[in-house]
C-alpha positions as a printed Julia matrix, in Angstrom:
517×3 Matrix{Float64}:
 196.22    5.51  -116.54
 194.26    3.44  -119.02
 196.43    5.02  -121.99
 199.54    3.91  -120.17
 198.11    0.61  -119.58
 197.31    0.23  -123.3
 200.65    1.6   -124.3
 202.11   -1.14  -122.1
 200.2    -3.85  -123.55
 201.34   -2.74  -127.03
 204.8    -2.74  -125.99
 204.64   -6.09  -124.69
 202.43   -8.28  -127.06
 203.02  -11.43  -124.87
 201.53  -10.0   -121.72
 198.48   -8.63  -123.5
 197.84  -12.14  -125.07
 198.07  -13.54  -121.52
 195.44  -11.02  -120.34
 192.89  -11.96  -122.99
 193.44  -15.75  -122.27
 193.0   -15.12  -118.52
 189.9   -13.16  -119.1
 188.36  -15.98  -121.43
 189.42  -18.67  -118.85
 187.64  -16.47  -116.16
 184.58  -16.07  -117.91
 184.6   -19.86  -118.53
 185.41  -20.65  -114.87
 182.59  -18.5   -113.85
 180.08  -20.29  -116.2
 181.24  -23.52  -114.59
 180.81  -22.12  -111.06
 177.38  -20.87  -112.19
 176.27  -24.1   -113.72
 177.2   -25.92  -110.39
 175.5   -23.55  -108.16
 172.29  -23.9   -110.47
 172.64  -27.74  -110.82
 172.99  -27.81  -106.72
 169.62  -26.19  -106.52
 168.1   -28.41  -109.1
 169.55  -31.4   -107.18
 168.19  -30.0   -104.03
 164.75  -29.12  -105.4
 164.42  -32.79  -106.96
 165.5   -34.39  -103.7
 163.01  -32.43  -101.57
 160.28  -33.05  -103.84
 160.56  -36.76  -104.03
 160.8   -36.67  -100.05
 157.41  -34.54  -100.09
 155.53  -36.88  -102.16
 156.8   -40.04  -100.46
 155.72  -38.6    -97.13
 152.6   -37.34   -98.59
 151.8   -40.85  -100.21
 152.41  -42.64   -96.96
 150.47  -40.34   -94.83
 147.4   -40.5    -97.06
 147.76  -44.5    -97.51
 147.74  -44.91   -93.7
 144.13  -43.12   -93.73
 142.91  -44.83   -96.98
 140.53  -46.86   -94.94
 138.83  -43.94   -93.49
 137.95  -42.69   -97.0
 139.68  -40.4    -99.98
 138.65  -36.97   -98.32
 140.81  -37.48   -95.25
 143.66  -39.38   -97.35
 143.73  -35.99   -99.41
 143.79  -33.92   -96.26
 146.57  -35.74   -94.68
 148.48  -35.71   -98.29
 148.29  -31.88   -98.45
 149.41  -31.6    -94.85
 152.43  -33.65   -95.29
 153.17  -31.98   -98.54
 153.03  -28.55   -97.09
 155.26  -29.53   -94.19
 158.08  -30.73   -96.49
 158.36  -28.56   -99.46
 159.55  -25.15   -98.08
 162.41  -24.85  -100.65
 159.99  -25.79  -103.52
 157.64  -23.13  -102.43
 160.16  -20.49  -101.65
 162.08  -20.63  -104.84
 159.83  -22.48  -107.46
 157.22  -21.11  -109.82
 154.3   -23.09  -111.18
 154.07  -25.39  -108.38
 151.56  -28.09  -108.7
 150.29  -30.91  -106.25
 148.18  -33.44  -107.35
 146.29  -36.53  -105.39
 144.74  -39.2   -107.44
 143.33  -42.75  -106.51
 144.12  -45.19  -109.0
 142.75  -48.78  -108.94
 139.74  -47.99  -106.53
 140.25  -46.65  -102.91
 143.04  -48.82  -101.8
 146.04  -46.72  -103.27
 146.88  -43.3   -103.75
 149.24  -41.58  -106.11
 151.02  -38.12  -105.64
 152.46  -36.11  -108.33
 154.39  -32.9   -107.77
 155.67  -30.47  -110.34
 157.52  -27.01  -110.32
 159.91  -24.94  -112.05
 163.06  -23.72  -110.5
 164.44  -20.47  -111.88
 168.05  -20.47  -112.69
 170.5   -17.89  -111.63
 173.69  -18.31  -113.92
 172.87  -20.55  -116.72
 170.45  -18.06  -118.17
 173.25  -16.68  -119.76
 173.32  -19.58  -121.85
 169.61  -19.61  -122.44
 168.28  -21.96  -119.76
 165.77  -19.61  -117.55
 164.56  -22.48  -115.34
 164.69  -26.29  -114.38
 161.5   -28.35  -114.56
 161.36  -30.58  -111.48
 158.9   -33.32  -111.03
 158.47  -36.43  -108.82
 155.58  -39.05  -108.05
 155.02  -41.74  -105.39
 152.34  -44.29  -105.31
 151.41  -45.98  -101.9
 149.02  -48.64  -101.01
 147.04  -49.48   -97.92
 147.76  -53.24   -97.89
 145.22  -55.83   -97.59
 146.16  -57.87   -94.48
 145.29  -61.2    -93.15
 146.47  -61.18   -89.38
 146.61  -63.87   -86.75
 146.96  -62.36   -83.17
 148.42  -65.13   -80.89
 148.52  -64.32   -77.14
 150.28  -65.91   -74.41
 147.59  -67.16   -71.43
 150.38  -69.2    -69.56
 150.48  -69.23   -65.76
 153.24  -66.52   -65.3
 150.65  -63.99   -66.79
 149.35  -63.16   -63.57
 152.68  -62.84   -61.85
 152.26  -59.03   -61.51
 149.25  -59.54   -59.4
 150.54  -62.51   -57.56
 154.38  -62.63   -57.83
 156.34  -65.69   -57.33
 158.03  -66.1    -53.67
 157.98  -69.69   -52.46
 159.73  -72.38   -54.23
 162.79  -74.73   -54.3
 165.42  -72.21   -55.34
 166.73  -71.53   -58.94
 164.59  -74.55   -60.25
 161.41  -72.92   -58.94
 158.41  -75.28   -59.7
 155.79  -72.67   -59.63
 154.33  -72.05   -56.24
 153.7   -68.53   -55.17
 152.21  -66.44   -52.25
 148.81  -64.87   -53.07
 145.83  -63.38   -50.99
 142.88  -65.92   -49.79
 139.72  -65.44   -51.46
 136.89  -63.11   -50.8
 133.59  -64.38   -49.31
 131.17  -65.65   -50.4
 132.86  -67.14   -53.63
 135.78  -68.67   -51.76
 133.82  -69.47   -48.6
 136.15  -67.28   -46.59
 136.91  -63.79   -45.84
 140.15  -62.23   -47.08
 142.55  -62.41   -44.36
 143.95  -59.26   -43.15
 145.64  -57.83   -40.06
 143.46  -56.28   -37.36
 146.48  -55.06   -35.04
 149.7   -53.69   -36.2
 152.98  -55.76   -35.94
 156.19  -53.56   -34.94
 159.43  -54.08   -36.56
 162.08  -56.13   -34.64
 160.97  -57.87   -31.43
 160.87  -61.51   -30.61
 161.16  -64.41   -33.26
 157.75  -66.06   -32.09
 154.57  -63.57   -31.9
 150.86  -63.78   -32.01
 149.08  -61.94   -34.47
 145.42  -61.03   -34.82
 143.58  -61.21   -38.01
 139.86  -60.41   -39.31
 139.45  -64.19   -40.29
 141.6   -67.4    -39.88
 139.07  -69.85   -41.31
 140.75  -70.11   -44.71
 144.14  -71.49   -42.84
 142.14  -74.03   -40.55
 139.55  -75.63   -42.67
 139.45  -79.42   -42.5
 137.17  -79.73   -45.68
 139.01  -81.21   -48.44
 136.86  -79.46   -50.97
 137.5   -76.08   -49.41
 141.22  -76.71   -49.15
 141.45  -77.75   -52.82
 139.2   -74.93   -53.88
 141.35  -72.46   -52.05
 144.88  -73.72   -52.4
 144.96  -76.27   -55.35
 144.89  -79.99   -55.77
 147.95  -80.55   -53.7
 145.87  -79.52   -50.8
 143.05  -82.05   -51.46
 143.14  -83.1    -47.89
 141.29  -82.89   -44.39
 144.52  -81.66   -42.99
 144.41  -77.81   -42.55
 146.61  -75.55   -44.55
 148.9   -74.59   -41.55
 149.67  -78.2    -41.13
 149.77  -79.64   -44.73
 152.72  -79.62   -46.88
 151.97  -80.97   -50.65
 155.76  -81.2    -51.43
 157.48  -79.76   -54.59
 159.49  -77.12   -52.42
 156.41  -75.88   -50.76
 156.83  -75.66   -46.88
 154.1   -76.11   -44.25
 151.88  -73.07   -43.06
 153.95  -70.18   -44.7
 152.45  -66.72   -45.06
 153.71  -63.49   -46.26
 152.65  -60.11   -44.99
 154.05  -57.13   -47.25
 157.48  -58.3    -47.72
 158.07  -60.44   -44.55
 157.47  -64.35   -44.63
 156.26  -66.15   -41.55
 155.55  -69.63   -40.32
 152.12  -70.53   -38.67
 153.06  -72.4    -35.51
 149.7   -72.54   -33.64
 146.03  -71.34   -34.18
 143.56  -69.69   -31.8
 140.23  -70.09   -33.84
 137.98  -68.29   -31.17
 140.11  -65.15   -31.26
 141.33  -65.25   -34.98
 144.91  -65.22   -33.85
 148.06  -67.21   -35.23
 151.27  -67.73   -33.52
 153.93  -67.34   -36.15
 157.73  -67.28   -36.48
 159.11  -64.12   -38.2
 161.61  -63.61   -40.82
 161.49  -66.83   -42.58
 163.68  -67.37   -45.73
 162.52  -66.86   -49.3
 163.46  -70.05   -50.71
 163.03  -68.78   -54.6
 166.5   -67.77   -54.15
 169.59  -70.23   -53.66
 170.69  -70.04   -50.84
 167.44  -68.89   -49.38
 167.32  -65.17   -48.63
 166.17  -64.39   -45.11
 163.4   -61.52   -44.87
 163.47  -59.02   -42.15
 161.21  -58.16   -39.19
 159.25  -55.22   -40.82
 156.55  -52.93   -39.34
 152.92  -54.05   -40.72
 150.07  -51.74   -40.38
 146.5   -52.53   -39.66
 144.75  -53.79   -42.9
 147.93  -55.29   -44.37
 146.76  -58.19   -46.5
 147.89  -61.84   -45.38
 149.13  -63.97   -48.33
 149.44  -67.66   -48.6
 150.95  -70.31   -50.77
 148.77  -71.7    -53.8
 149.01  -74.46   -55.79
 151.43  -74.68   -58.92
 150.61  -72.32   -61.97
 150.78  -75.6    -64.1
 148.64  -78.51   -63.38
 146.98  -77.16   -60.25
 146.0   -73.71   -61.73
 146.8   -71.44   -59.05
 145.94  -68.33   -61.12
 142.24  -69.1    -60.37
 143.07  -69.74   -56.62
 144.96  -66.83   -56.38
 142.12  -64.42   -57.44
 140.09  -62.44   -55.04
 137.13  -64.04   -56.75
 136.77  -67.41   -58.51
 136.43  -66.78   -62.24
 132.9   -66.57   -63.46
 131.55  -64.55   -66.33
 131.41  -61.26   -64.36
 134.1   -61.9    -61.76
 137.82  -62.53   -62.21
 141.17  -61.64   -61.18
 142.84  -59.21   -61.19
 145.39  -61.16   -63.31
 148.0   -58.64   -64.52
 149.71  -58.55   -66.91
 147.07  -60.93   -68.47
 144.07  -58.3    -68.19
 146.19  -55.55   -69.5
 147.37  -57.52   -72.43
 143.91  -58.47   -73.37
 142.74  -55.0    -73.32
 145.77  -53.9    -75.5
 145.2   -56.67   -77.97
 141.74  -55.58   -78.41
 143.27  -51.72   -79.06
 145.46  -53.43   -81.84
 142.39  -54.87   -83.32
 140.74  -51.51   -83.45
 143.94  -50.07   -85.56
 142.7   -52.01   -88.61
 139.59  -51.65   -90.7
 137.14  -54.52   -91.16
 136.24  -53.3    -94.52
 139.45  -54.29   -96.0
 141.41  -56.44   -93.54
 140.72  -59.91   -91.75
 142.24  -60.92   -88.25
 141.91  -64.25   -86.15
 142.78  -65.01   -82.51
 144.61  -67.89   -80.87
 146.07  -68.29   -77.48
 148.48  -70.64   -76.08
 150.03  -72.04   -72.62
 150.91  -75.69   -72.61
 148.87  -76.09   -75.66
 147.24  -73.57   -78.11
 143.72  -72.9    -79.09
 142.17  -71.04   -82.07
 139.21  -68.65   -80.63
 138.21  -66.8    -83.89
 139.21  -67.67   -87.65
 139.99  -65.0    -90.18
 137.04  -62.38   -89.82
 136.2   -59.37   -91.8
 133.3   -56.89   -91.99
 133.26  -56.45   -88.26
 135.68  -57.24   -85.49
 133.23  -57.54   -82.74
 133.39  -61.32   -82.73
 137.1   -61.09   -81.96
 136.46  -59.03   -79.03
 134.06  -61.2    -77.81
 136.31  -64.05   -78.09
 139.16  -62.38   -76.11
 136.55  -61.23   -73.47
 135.87  -65.2    -73.05
 139.33  -66.03   -72.28
 139.8   -68.04   -68.84
 142.38  -67.17   -66.26
 145.87  -67.88   -67.29
 147.53  -71.18   -66.61
 149.89  -73.73   -67.9
 153.52  -73.6    -69.53
 154.83  -71.6    -72.63
 154.38  -73.36   -75.75
 155.15  -70.7    -78.29
 155.81  -73.31   -81.05
 152.25  -74.56   -80.73
 151.0   -70.99   -80.67
 152.57  -70.22   -83.92
 151.3   -73.33   -85.5
 147.59  -72.56   -84.6
 148.21  -68.82   -85.72
 149.28  -70.42   -89.14
 145.99  -72.66   -89.11
 144.08  -69.36   -89.03
 145.86  -67.7    -91.8
 145.79  -70.86   -93.93
 141.99  -71.73   -92.91
 138.72  -70.26   -93.7
 138.88  -66.61   -95.2
 142.32  -67.01   -96.53
 142.77  -64.37   -99.61
 145.4   -64.82  -102.37
 146.27  -61.15  -102.55
 146.77  -60.43   -98.83
 149.93  -59.44   -96.89
 149.91  -62.19   -94.18
 151.0   -61.26   -90.7
 151.52  -63.12   -87.21
 151.81  -61.25   -84.24
 152.8   -63.13   -81.0
 152.84  -62.09   -77.43
 154.54  -63.56   -74.72
 155.63  -62.71   -71.09
 158.64  -65.53   -70.8
 160.44  -68.04   -72.41
 159.28  -71.18   -74.57
 159.38  -74.16   -71.84
 156.82  -76.46   -73.67
 156.58  -78.22   -77.06
 154.71  -80.84   -79.02
 156.17  -84.21   -79.15
 153.71  -85.31   -81.75
 154.43  -82.54   -84.43
 152.31  -79.57   -85.49
 150.2   -80.84   -88.25
 147.12  -80.93   -86.2
 145.42  -79.16   -83.1
 146.26  -81.93   -80.69
 149.59  -81.77   -78.95
 151.34  -84.29   -76.67
 153.5   -81.97   -74.46
 157.26  -82.33   -73.6
 158.88  -79.75   -71.5
 162.45  -77.99   -71.29
 164.25  -76.08   -68.8
 164.22  -72.19   -69.31
 167.48  -70.45   -69.78
 167.95  -67.74   -67.14
 170.19  -65.11   -69.2
 171.07  -64.09   -72.9
 172.81  -65.28   -74.8
 170.59  -68.57   -74.3
 171.53  -71.89   -75.09
 168.93  -73.35   -77.24
 166.5   -75.98   -75.8
 163.96  -78.1    -77.48
 161.07  -75.9    -76.78
 163.4   -72.92   -78.12
 164.37  -74.72   -81.3
 160.89  -75.85   -82.07
 159.43  -72.41   -81.84
 162.1   -71.02   -84.0
 161.59  -73.88   -86.45
 157.76  -73.03   -86.65
 158.62  -69.19   -87.25
 160.86  -70.35   -90.06
 158.01  -72.47   -91.51
 155.67  -69.48   -91.26
 158.03  -67.44   -93.29
 158.44  -70.22   -95.76
 154.7   -69.9    -96.2
 154.66  -66.1    -96.81
 153.8   -65.22   -93.47
 155.82  -62.44   -91.47
 156.29  -63.12   -87.86
 156.56  -60.11   -85.41
 156.88  -60.93   -81.69
 156.3   -58.85   -78.49
 158.02  -59.48   -75.2
 156.03  -58.25   -72.17
 157.79  -57.4    -68.77
 161.09  -58.7    -67.33
 160.74  -62.36   -67.64
 161.25  -62.25   -71.31
 164.56  -63.11   -72.79
 165.02  -60.78   -75.61
 167.47  -62.84   -77.33
 165.04  -65.87   -77.92
 162.19  -63.47   -79.02
 164.51  -61.73   -81.53
 165.54  -65.12   -82.89
 161.98  -66.16   -83.36
 161.06  -63.04   -85.22
 164.11  -63.11   -87.35
 163.34  -66.77   -88.19
 159.98  -65.6    -89.13
 161.35  -62.66   -91.24
 159.8   -60.04   -88.89
 160.91  -57.8    -86.1
 160.91  -57.92   -82.04
 159.37  -55.4    -79.97
 160.02  -55.06   -76.44
 157.11  -53.81   -74.01
 158.3   -53.58   -70.17
 155.09  -53.1    -68.9
 151.41  -53.15   -70.46
 151.25  -49.41   -70.39
 154.02  -49.87   -73.27
 152.37  -52.55   -74.88
 150.13  -49.97   -77.12
 153.41  -48.55   -78.53
 154.44  -52.01   -79.62
 150.94  -52.79   -81.31
 151.2   -49.27   -82.69
 154.57  -49.97   -84.55
 153.51  -53.08   -85.72
 150.23  -51.69   -87.2
 152.0   -48.87   -88.81
 154.82  -51.12   -90.29
 152.36  -53.49   -91.86
 149.55  -51.41   -93.11
 151.05  -49.22   -95.61
 153.82  -49.22   -98.14
 155.28  -47.38  -101.04
 154.58  -49.46  -104.44
 156.04  -46.93  -106.92
């Protein structure tokens, strides 16, 4: 057969030449294919090695404050988790961790030889692959600015009473416990059945809180609007609050008569909830023995209802509960614990109608910051985010400021800016003005919102990154997003205090490390 083929080629010279050309082209084509395969292997190895050293550098830098030994351990773990192709296909693989410039930066160097398959025919038996990454554990100056406005106790004492959509801040809350408030906490001693007559008599363990004629006791238990010898059930301080309203579970009652000798109240059932417009009628529900009896307290602004709502009056050891306030303070202390006082400095401010500095930039130890937070009073007042940012800037520009630090301001709020300073933000003093609160997004700008956004922009112009956290359902995300955007940072949503740790964690991770080369 071969002889026949050769005879055919000799007989047809053109065909023979074509076959020779085809064979040469095929060899060249296969060379290109082989080259592309080996180049692809090189590119894959190069990309994986860079990703592996980047991951290792970031992981090491994140643990740098805990020492170079832990940093090296994490670097090796992340290298091992991201280099499967390098290890399986490479030769002479090396991985080195060094700490240039002290212990605040880490450099990762990876090298390997990747054997070739096809280009060996051209004398190239391997590709040399290398990659490096340098990351720094940044020196941070951080101002933590916390919301201590009156709404920060709404989870414990939710708003119910008021004057419709323009609610002025009156709520239902429990009576105080004896002896701090002078009277026992009122609870049912006999059950109430669902349905039945509109007017009924109910039995409590104690009704003294509703019948006191002492103006001091009335003021202490219900706020300055009740500074009168007229008992609670006959007194209406105005502002949309109605006379003698109480709430058991989700049903609202009106007191119409009292029997002090038997601790009984005559009440009219299923009253309207005036926080909605038109008022929503509550239904006649069943209520068990021990059900708490809640009553109207003073405004969360000037009258400071949160201290009246608490089971105890606030002292150094007895307070609240005030949620989400209490949980937010605990989470703020957790956030502080994520940083190392050997390198970082932190300060703490709070704001309501106005803002205060509780601790200037502190390093070496953060125990004073936790002590400052533990000393916060009960939440009260409006939401002056602009002044909060301004006082946070005073921390960052004040005692302990460092030229080489990354400057961060973290602001927590459970609401929307509704208060602002009419005399500017150049000092600690603030003459307040108020704005209406938008109900939905997109939110029309108000004076309070525009002031808050302008303060964030001013912070960004001073090389401060502003991060905002919205806590709970009362936050307008669009407003907090705009404030963060103006400050060059990001907004994080925490629907509950249980998720607040996640927001603080995200900010800590985002600010604490970065690739530098």
